[in-house]
Structure formats: C-alpha cells, structure tokens
C-alpha positions as CSV (number, residue, x, y, z in Angstrom):
1,M,12.1,-20.0,1.7
2,P,12.7,-21.9,-1.5
3,A,16.1,-21.6,-3.2
4,Y,16.5,-18.8,-5.6
5,E,19.3,-18.5,-8.1
6,T,20.6,-15.6,-10.0
7,I,23.8,-14.9,-11.9
8,V,26.2,-12.0,-11.5
9,G,24.7,-8.9,-13.1
10,D,21.2,-10.4,-13.5
11,R,18.7,-7.8,-12.3
12,R,15.8,-8.9,-14.7
13,T,14.0,-11.3,-12.4
14,P,12.5,-10.1,-9.2
15,I,11.9,-12.5,-6.3
16,G,8.5,-12.6,-4.7
17,A,6.6,-14.4,-2.0
18,V,3.3,-14.4,-0.1
19,L,4.0,-14.0,3.6
20,I,1.9,-16.3,5.8
21,Q,1.5,-16.2,9.6
22,G,-0.7,-18.6,11.5
23,G,-2.0,-20.0,8.2
24,R,-3.2,-16.7,6.9
25,P,-1.7,-14.1,4.6
26,V,-0.1,-11.1,6.4
27,D,-1.9,-7.8,6.0
28,L,0.9,-5.5,4.7
29,S,-1.2,-2.4,4.1
30,S,0.7,-0.3,6.7
31,A,3.9,-2.4,6.9
32,T,7.4,-1.8,5.6
33,V,9.0,-5.0,4.4
34,T,12.7,-5.5,3.7
35,F,14.6,-8.3,1.9
36,S,17.9,-9.0,3.6
37,M,20.7,-11.1,2.1
38,Y,23.5,-12.8,4.0
39,D,26.5,-14.8,2.9
40,K,25.8,-18.6,2.9
41,A,27.4,-18.9,6.4
42,G,24.8,-16.4,7.7
43,T,27.5,-14.2,9.3
44,A,27.7,-11.1,7.0
45,K,24.8,-9.1,5.9
46,V,25.2,-8.2,2.2
47,S,22.1,-6.1,1.7
48,A,18.9,-5.1,3.4
49,Q,16.5,-3.2,1.0
50,S,12.9,-2.2,1.0
51,A,10.6,-4.5,-0.8
52,T,7.3,-3.7,-2.6
53,A,4.3,-4.9,-0.7
54,H,1.1,-5.8,-2.6
55,T,2.4,-5.4,-6.1
56,T,-0.6,-4.8,-8.3
57,V,-1.4,-6.6,-11.5
58,A,-3.8,-5.5,-14.3
59,F,-6.8,-7.7,-15.3
60,T,-9.8,-7.8,-17.5
61,A,-13.1,-9.6,-16.7
62,A,-15.7,-11.3,-18.8
63,T,-19.4,-12.2,-18.2
64,T,-18.2,-15.8,-18.2
65,D,-17.0,-15.1,-14.6
66,I,-13.4,-15.3,-15.7
67,I,-10.6,-12.8,-14.8
68,T,-7.8,-12.6,-17.3
69,S,-4.4,-11.5,-16.4
70,N,-1.5,-12.9,-18.4
71,G,1.2,-14.5,-16.1
72,H,-0.7,-13.4,-12.9
73,K,1.0,-15.9,-10.5
74,A,-2.1,-16.3,-8.3
75,V,-2.8,-19.8,-7.1
76,N,-6.0,-21.5,-5.8
77,G,-6.7,-20.3,-2.3
78,D,-4.8,-17.0,-2.5
79,Q,-6.7,-14.0,-1.3
80,V,-6.9,-11.1,-3.7
81,V,-8.2,-7.5,-3.4
82,L,-9.5,-5.8,-6.6
83,S,-9.5,-2.1,-7.6
84,S,-10.3,0.0,-10.6
85,T,-9.6,3.5,-12.0
86,G,-13.3,3.4,-13.1
87,T,-15.9,0.9,-12.2
88,L,-15.2,-2.7,-11.3
89,P,-17.1,-5.3,-13.3
90,A,-20.6,-5.8,-11.9
91,G,-20.6,-8.5,-9.2
92,L,-17.2,-7.5,-7.9
93,A,-16.5,-5.0,-5.1
94,A,-13.4,-2.9,-4.3
95,S,-11.5,-3.5,-1.1
96,T,-13.1,-6.9,-0.6
97,R,-11.0,-10.1,-0.1
98,Y,-11.8,-12.8,-2.6
99,F,-10.4,-16.3,-2.8
100,V,-8.8,-17.5,-6.1
101,I,-10.4,-20.6,-7.6
102,Q,-9.9,-22.3,-10.9
103,A,-6.4,-20.7,-11.4
104,Q,-4.8,-21.2,-14.8
105,P,-1.6,-19.6,-16.1
106,N,-3.5,-16.5,-17.5
107,T,-7.0,-16.7,-15.9
108,F,-8.8,-17.4,-12.7
109,Q,-12.1,-17.0,-11.0
110,V,-12.9,-15.6,-7.5
111,S,-15.2,-16.7,-4.8
112,T,-16.3,-15.0,-1.5
113,V,-15.3,-18.2,0.4
114,P,-12.5,-20.7,0.1
115,N,-13.3,-23.3,-2.7
116,G,-16.7,-21.7,-3.1
117,A,-18.8,-20.9,-6.2
118,P,-17.4,-18.3,-8.6
119,V,-18.7,-14.7,-8.2
120,D,-21.2,-13.9,-11.0
121,I,-19.6,-11.2,-13.1
122,T,-22.3,-9.6,-15.3
123,D,-20.3,-6.9,-17.2
124,T,-16.8,-5.8,-17.9
125,G,-16.8,-2.6,-15.9
126,S,-14.9,0.5,-17.0
127,G,-11.4,1.9,-16.5
128,T,-8.2,0.0,-15.7
129,H,-8.7,-2.9,-13.3
130,S,-6.0,-4.3,-11.0
131,F,-5.6,-6.7,-8.1
132,Y,-3.0,-7.7,-5.5
133,I,-2.4,-10.9,-3.7
134,V,-2.9,-10.3,0.1
135,G,0.5,-10.7,1.8
136,S,2.5,-10.5,-1.5
137,V,5.9,-8.9,-1.5
138,Q,8.4,-8.4,-4.3
139,Y,12.1,-7.4,-4.4
140,S,13.9,-6.4,-7.5
141,F,17.6,-7.0,-7.2
142,A,19.9,-3.9,-7.0
143,A,23.2,-3.8,-8.8
144,A,25.1,-4.2,-5.5
145,D,23.1,-7.4,-4.8
146,V,24.4,-9.2,-7.9
147,D,27.9,-7.8,-8.4
148,T,29.8,-10.6,-6.6
149,A,29.6,-14.3,-7.3
150,G,28.7,-16.4,-4.3
151,E,26.0,-18.2,-2.4
152,Y,23.6,-16.1,-0.3
153,E,20.5,-16.6,1.8
154,G,17.6,-14.2,1.7
155,Y,15.0,-13.3,4.4
156,W,11.9,-11.2,4.4
157,N,11.7,-8.9,7.5
C-alpha cells in the first residue's frame, strides 16, 4: 500500500484504493471491508472501521462518446459499472462492466474490452447517472484515528 500521510485532526481527505486479487479487481458487492490501522511497529491495533465499498460518482455523457465527471479518479484499465435514476445514455447498459480508456482528469471513455474502441454514445439519457470503479473502497478518517500524532500503517481487510 502506498504511504498516506495526514495530520492530527485532519478528517477532510479520505483514503481510497482499488483491491486487486490475481490481477483482477475484487467484486465487493456482498463483502464488508474494514480499514485497520496499527502503530508503526505493527504491534498495537489503533482502529478497525468499516469502509465504503464501491463509492459512486456522478457523471454526464455526450454524443462525442465522452463521460464527464470532475475529479473522477478512474484510470485507464479500471473496470466501471454504470447506473442511472432514469435512463442511461443510449449505447450504455446498467450493471455491465466497462473498461476505462482515454482517461483524463475530468473525462474518460469506456470500452467493452480492455484497450478497445470507445462505446458509441448516441444521446445523453435522463436522470442522474453514476458509476463506481469495481473493487474500489474508501475510508474517511474518524476523529479517534487522527487525535494522536505518530506513524501508523493501514491495511484493507
């Protein structure tokens, strides 16, 4: 796990990850994930709290085959699942895994295969659209996690 730093009292920035096993993202649909913190020596557990699996992010789509979601954090090769409170843009299907291609900080395209051609999006759909990155988890620090200065290690369970 990459190093993550926070300061005493800082609860603004959650930590997130995509959990991979055997080279594939872990399906967390029916799993409970916890984030455990230990002191740097690894001897004393500081905290073990439930994490949020598959955090959803809102998006809009255009007939240019581009999905727009400011600060989305998806990278090329991530698998995403889309949903909508109304109708997804034509060309996209709910509960289908798509592969992210052409990822930019606020936009990306999706393909039905890794590194494939972008899905042809022919309208904007209706309702509020969202997606999640398959295997994604997020933990927002609790007050007890950041009330004492020190070095800690965190693990997803």
